[in-house]
C-alpha positions in Angstrom: 16.0 -61.0 2.3 16.3 -57.3 1.5 13.5 -57.6 -1.0 11.4 -59.4 1.6 11.9 -56.6 4.1 10.9 -54.0 1.6 7.8 -56.0 0.7 6.9 -56.2 4.4 7.1 -52.5 4.7 5.1 -52.0 1.5 2.3 -54.4 2.7 2.2 -52.6 6.0 1.4 -49.3 4.3 -0.9 -50.8 1.6 0.8 -48.9 -1.2 2.7 -50.4 -4.2 6.4 -50.0 -4.6 6.0 -47.8 -7.6 4.5 -45.1 -5.4 7.5 -45.0 -3.0 8.3 -41.5 -1.7 11.7 -40.0 -1.0 13.0 -37.1 1.1 12.7 -34.6 -1.7 9.1 -35.5 -2.3 8.4 -35.2 1.4 9.8 -31.7 1.4 7.9 -30.6 -1.7 4.7 -31.8 0.0 5.5 -30.0 3.2 6.4 -26.8 1.3 3.0 -26.8 -0.3 0.8 -27.1 2.8 2.8 -26.4 6.0 1.8 -23.1 7.8 5.5 -22.2 8.2 5.8 -21.8 4.5 2.8 -19.5 4.4 4.4 -17.4 7.2 7.7 -17.3 5.1 5.8 -16.1 2.0 4.0 -13.4 4.1 7.4 -12.3 5.5 8.9 -12.0 2.0 5.9 -10.0 0.8 6.3 -7.6 3.7 9.9 -7.2 2.8 9.0 -6.4 -0.8 6.5 -3.8 0.5 9.3 -2.2 2.5 11.4 -1.9 -0.6 8.5 -0.2 -2.4 8.2 2.2 0.6 11.9 3.1 0.3 11.4 3.9 -3.4 8.4 6.1 -2.7 9.9 8.2 0.1 11.0 11.0 -2.3 7.8 11.0 -4.3 5.5 14.1 -4.2 2.5 14.0 -1.9 -0.8 15.9 -2.3 -3.2 16.6 0.6 -6.6 18.3 0.6 -8.6 19.6 3.5 -12.0 21.1 4.0 -14.1 22.4 6.8 -17.7 23.8 7.2 -19.6 25.0 10.2 -20.7 27.9 12.3 -18.0 30.5 12.4 -17.5 34.0 13.8 -15.0 36.8 12.9 -14.2 40.3 14.0 -11.5 42.6 12.6 -10.5 46.1 13.6 -8.0 48.3 11.8 -7.0 51.8 13.0 -4.7 54.4 11.3 -5.3 53.2 7.8 -5.2 55.3 4.7 -8.2 55.3 2.4 -8.3 56.4 -1.2 -10.6 56.1 -4.2 -10.9 57.7 -7.7 -12.0 61.4 -7.5 -11.6 61.5 -3.7 -8.5 62.8 -1.9 -6.7 60.2 0.2 -7.8 60.2 3.8 -5.5 59.2 6.6 -6.3 57.9 10.1 -9.2 55.8 8.8 -10.5 52.9 10.9 -12.3 49.7 9.6 -14.3 47.4 11.8 -16.1 44.3 10.6 -17.8 41.5 12.5 -19.9 38.3 11.7 -21.5 36.5 14.6 -22.0 32.7 14.2 -22.5 32.7 10.4 -22.0 29.7 8.1 -18.4 29.4 7.0 -16.4 27.2 4.8 -12.6 26.6 4.4 -10.6 24.5 2.0 -7.0 24.0 1.0 -4.8 21.9 -1.3 -1.1 21.3 -0.8 1.4 19.5 -3.0 4.8 18.8 -1.4 8.0 17.0 -2.7 11.0 16.6 -0.5 14.3 17.9 -2.0 16.7 17.5 0.9 16.1 15.5 4.1 18.9 13.6 5.9 16.3 12.0 8.1 14.4 10.7 5.1 17.6 9.3 3.6 18.3 7.4 6.7 14.7 6.1 6.8 15.1 4.9 3.2 18.3 2.9 4.0 16.5 1.5 7.1 13.6 0.3 5.0 16.0 -1.4 2.6 17.8 -3.1 5.4 14.5 -4.2 6.9 13.5 -5.7 3.6 16.7 -7.6 3.4 16.2 -8.9 7.0 12.7 -10.1 6.0 14.1 -12.1 3.2 16.7 -13.7 5.5 14.0 -14.5 8.1 11.9 -16.2 5.4 14.9 -18.2 4.2 15.6 -19.2 7.8 12.0 -20.4 8.3 12.2 -22.5 5.0 15.6 -23.9 6.1 14.3 -24.9 9.5 11.3 -26.6 7.9 13.6 -28.5 5.6 15.6 -29.8 8.6 12.4 -30.7 10.5 11.0 -32.5 7.4 14.3 -34.4 7.1 14.3 -35.4 10.7 10.7 -36.6 10.5 11.5 -38.5 7.3 14.5 -40.2 8.7 12.7 -41.0 11.9 9.9 -42.7 9.8 12.5 -44.5 7.7 14.4 -45.8 10.7 11.3 -46.8 12.6 10.0 -48.7 9.6 13.3 -50.6 9.2 13.6 -51.3 12.9 10.1 -52.8 12.8 11.2 -55.0 9.8 14.2 -56.1 11.7 12.2 -57.1 14.7 9.7 -59.0 12.5 12.6 -60.9 11.2 13.9 -61.5 14.7 10.5 -62.8 15.7 10.4 -65.2 12.8 13.9 -66.5 13.8 12.7 -66.9 17.4 9.6 -68.7 16.3 11.7 -71.1 14.3 14.0 -71.7 17.2 11.0 -72.4 19.5 9.6 -74.9 17.0 12.9 -76.6 16.7 13.3 -76.7 20.5 9.9 -78.2 20.9 10.6 -80.8 18.2 13.9 -81.8 19.9 12.3 -82.0 23.3 9.6 -84.3 21.9 12.4 -86.5 20.5 14.3 -86.4 23.8 17.2 -84.6 22.1 17.1 -81.4 24.3 16.0 -80.4 27.8 12.8 -78.7 28.6 14.8 -75.6 29.6 15.5 -74.9 25.9 11.8 -74.9 25.3 11.1 -72.5 28.2 13.9 -70.2 27.2 12.7 -70.1 23.6 9.1 -69.4 24.8 10.3 -66.6 27.0 12.3 -65.0 24.2 9.4 -65.4 21.8 7.0 -63.6 24.2 9.6 -60.9 24.7 9.9 -60.4 20.9 6.2 -60.1 20.6 6.3 -57.2 23.0 9.2 -55.6 21.2 7.4 -55.9 17.8 4.3 -54.3 19.3 6.3 -51.4 20.7 8.2 -51.0 17.4 4.8 -51.0 15.6 3.5 -48.2 17.8 6.7 -46.1 17.3 6.5 -46.7 13.6 2.9 -45.5 13.5 3.8 -42.4 15.6 6.7 -41.5 13.3 4.6 -42.0 10.2 1.8 -39.9 11.6 4.2 -37.1 12.4 5.6 -37.2 8.9 2.0 -37.3 7.4 1.0 -34.2 9.4 4.1 -32.3 8.2 3.6 -33.3 4.5 -0.2 -33.4 4.3 -0.2 -37.0 3.3 -2.9 -39.3 4.6 -1.4 -41.4 7.3 -3.5 -44.3 6.4 -2.2 -44.1 2.8 1.3 -42.9 3.5 3.6 -43.8 0.6 6.3 -46.4 1.5 9.6 -44.6 2.1 12.4 -45.2 -0.3 14.7 -48.1 0.8 17.2 -48.6 -2.1 19.9 -51.3 -1.8 23.4 -50.3 -0.8 26.1 -50.3 -3.6 29.5 -51.7 -2.6 31.2 -52.0 0.7 32.1 -48.3 0.9 29.4 -46.3 2.6 28.4 -42.8 1.9 29.4 -41.7 5.4 32.9 -43.1 4.9 33.2 -41.3 1.6 32.0 -38.1 3.2 34.4 -38.5 6.1 37.4 -39.0 3.8 36.5 -36.0 1.5 35.2 -33.6 4.1 36.9 -30.2 3.8 39.1 -29.0 6.7 37.4 -27.4 9.7 38.7 -23.8 9.0 37.0 -23.9 5.6 33.6 -24.6 7.1 34.1 -22.1 9.9 35.0 -19.3 7.5 32.1 -20.3 5.2 29.6 -20.2 8.1 30.9 -16.9 9.3 29.9 -15.3 6.0 26.9 -17.3 4.9 25.1 -18.6 8.0 21.6 -17.2 8.0 21.5 -16.5 11.8 24.7 -14.6 11.6 23.5 -12.6 8.6 20.2 -11.8 10.3 22.1 -10.5 13.4 24.4 -8.5 11.2 21.4 -7.0 9.4 19.8 -6.2 12.8 23.0 -4.4 13.8 22.9 -2.3 10.6 19.2 -1.5 11.3 20.1 -0.3 14.8 22.8 1.9 13.4 20.4 3.4 10.9 17.8 4.0 13.6 20.4 5.9 15.6 21.3 7.9 12.5 17.7 8.7 11.7 17.2 10.0 15.3 20.2 12.2 15.0 19.1 13.6 11.7 15.5 14.2 12.8 16.7 17.7 14.0 18.5 18.5 10.7 17.4 21.0 8.0 14.7 19.9 5.5 14.0 21.4 2.1 10.7 20.8 0.3 9.2 22.0 -2.9 5.7 23.2 -2.0 2.6 24.3 -3.9 -0.4 25.5 -1.8 -3.8 26.9 -2.5 -6.8 27.7 -0.2 -9.8 29.8 0.5 -12.0 31.0 3.5 -15.5 32.3 3.2 -17.8 33.6 6.1 -21.2 35.3 5.8 -23.8 36.4 8.3 -25.0 39.2 10.4 -22.7 41.3 12.6 -22.6 44.3 14.8 -22.9 46.6 11.8 -25.4 44.6 9.8 -25.0 42.0 7.2 -21.4 41.1 6.3 -19.2 38.6 4.7 -15.5 37.8 4.6 -13.7 36.0 1.8 -10.0 35.2 1.4 -8.0 33.3 -1.2 -4.3 32.5 -1.2 -1.8 30.4 -3.2 1.9 29.8 -3.0 4.5 27.9 -5.1 8.1 27.8 -3.9 10.6 26.2 -1.6 10.1 25.7 2.1 13.1 25.4 4.5 12.7 24.1 8.0 15.7 24.6 10.4 15.1 23.2 13.9 16.7 25.5 16.5 16.1 23.7 19.8 14.5 20.4 20.6 14.5 20.5 24.3 17.1 17.7 24.7 14.7 15.0 23.5 16.9 14.1 20.4 20.0 13.7 22.6 18.1 11.5 25.0 16.7 9.4 22.2 20.1 9.0 20.6 21.6 7.7 23.9 18.9 5.0 24.0 19.5 4.0 20.4 23.3 3.8 20.9 22.8 1.4 23.8 20.5 -0.7 21.6 23.2 -0.6 19.0 25.7 -2.0 21.5 23.2 -4.8 22.3 22.8 -5.7 18.7 26.6 -5.9 18.4 26.8 -8.2 21.4 24.0 -10.4 19.9 25.9 -10.6 16.6 29.1 -11.7 18.4 27.0 -14.3 20.4 25.5 -15.6 17.1 28.9 -16.0 15.5 30.2 -17.9 18.6 27.2 -20.2 18.7 27.4 -21.0 15.0 31.1 -21.7 15.2 30.5 -24.1 18.0 27.7 -25.9 16.0 29.9 -26.1 12.9 32.8 -27.5 15.0 30.6 -30.1 16.7 28.9 -31.1 13.4 32.2 -31.4 11.6 33.7 -33.6 14.4 30.6 -35.8 14.3 31.0 -36.3 10.6 34.7 -37.0 10.8 34.3 -39.5 13.6 31.2 -40.9 12.0 33.1 -42.3 9.1 35.3 -44.4 11.4 32.3 -45.3 13.5 30.4 -46.5 10.4 33.3 -48.8 9.5 33.4 -50.1 13.1 29.7 -50.8 13.2 29.8 -52.5 9.8 32.6 -54.7 11.1 30.6 -55.4 14.2 27.6 -56.4 12.0 29.7 -58.7 9.9 31.2 -60.3 13.1 27.8 -60.8 14.5 26.7 -62.4 11.3 29.6 -64.8 11.3 28.9 -65.6 15.0 25.3 -66.3 14.1 26.2 -68.6 11.3 28.7 -70.4 13.6 26.1 -70.7 16.3 23.5 -72.1 13.9 26.0 -74.8 12.8 27.0 -75.5 16.4 23.4 -75.8 17.4 22.8 -78.4 14.6 25.7 -80.6 15.9 24.8 -80.1 19.6 27.7 -77.8 20.6 25.4 -74.8 21.2 22.2 -74.4 23.1 18.9 -72.8 22.0 19.7 -69.9 24.2 23.1 -69.4 22.5 21.3 -69.3 19.1 18.7 -66.9 20.3 21.4 -64.6 21.8 23.3 -64.8 18.5 20.2 -63.8 16.6 19.6 -60.9 19.0 23.2 -59.7 18.7 23.0 -59.8 14.9 19.8 -57.8 14.9 21.2 -55.3 17.4 24.3 -54.8 15.3 22.2 -54.0 12.3 20.0 -51.7 14.3 23.0 -49.8 15.6 24.3 -49.4 12.1 21.0 -48.1 10.8 20.6 -45.6 13.6 24.1 -44.3 13.1 23.7 -43.9 9.3 20.4 -42.0 9.9 22.2 -39.7 12.3 25.1 -39.1 9.8 22.6 -38.2 7.1 21.0 -35.6 9.4 24.5 -34.3 10.4 25.3 -33.7 6.8 22.1 -31.8 6.3 22.8 -29.8 9.5 26.2 -28.8 8.2 24.6 -27.7 4.9 22.1 -25.6 6.8 24.8 -24.0 8.9 26.5 -22.8 5.8 23.3 -21.9 3.9 23.7 -24.7 1.4 20.6 -26.6 2.3 18.3 -26.7 -0.7 16.5 -29.3 -2.8 19.8 -30.5 -4.3 21.1 -31.2 -0.8 17.9 -33.1 0.0 18.2 -35.1 -3.2 21.8 -36.0 -2.2 20.5 -37.1 1.2 17.9 -39.1 -0.5 20.6 -40.9 -2.6 22.5 -41.4 0.7 19.5 -43.3 2.2 20.7 -46.3 0.2 23.0 -47.0 3.1 19.9 -47.2 5.4 18.7 -50.4 3.9 19.1 -53.3 6.4 22.1 -55.4 5.3 21.7 -59.1 4.6 22.0 -60.9 7.9 
């Protein structure tokens, strides 16, 4: 029967069993084409650029400037001393020059390398922290896409299997209807059995149609996430279960204690680490603002020239000047007008906000870990209970079939037993799918969600195959 259900699913998709896809393949397909992965790659690249900026903060810079246009100049010097070879020195000499609106040029080149700058040091640390935050943000985007892909994959698997269960239920109802009609013809059963079987058959047709729509929607959603063609979506992996012990039961029995997971999440959870990085950035921003008014020392080399020519008050004239300087330049701010203090107060309040957001993130993650851990612990017992309920429903169905053959049970009893058996299997399938997603969620909360975890979840999907009724 299990092979029959798999064949029905394969025929519905039109793909051979050798082309079946698992969760890891779905993730690899999503990673290649989903826009979120492109955004994560761009975020990582931006972080690498910030690291490069931090490395280049202490590199020398060279700037050049030039200007040309109409210029004017007038100089006047009084009380100067004048001397020349063969002429006695003359005191009290005056010099006047002027150029009115003559063509002028100016150029300059400066090379500067910082030697000491507390503000630049804080800026470098801030850039490195920002690069680390970008890496965490990209990893978080990838992790969320993994979870979304897993949710869509399990939704498609579950809808596919629910559809197969309903098809099987419809077949059983059709057989019961045929049997009721034959017995009524022979006068062995009342017409009410025929009417009840007809009503249940019509109801099953509606359920199958609804399940088919839900399956198509789930497959379309998965196809959009992975880039697969929904009309040629590979059949999803449905391996057979091995043994009576389920993966969920094993996980529940071997699950580490809650304090272990809480401590692990407090140190590895991406959201917590991102908030901690944001707090460190806020601290560096406050430090940078404080050190903006600190002493700076630069090694400087400068060269420049001015030239102006034209006609002035005393006839044709020209002025030329050249200068250069190589040395150390020291800047010592004396008064900033209180702007630095006001800015620092703002940044300290933002630092307090970042600390509160970090505390909130830690609390939220701890709550999520606690809830997920409890779900997995309780899920093991619930899996066993649902498995027992499925076996009990199967025994009841077999007994009802036998009773119907000897006349102790009615057609309605048989149809109800079929429905209960199908519902028990459906409940078990849904629970197993939820447990698989809970395990991935716990991995994500502790930053352990990767392709290996997806492969493990793929192996765990063996428990999702519909058990033999």
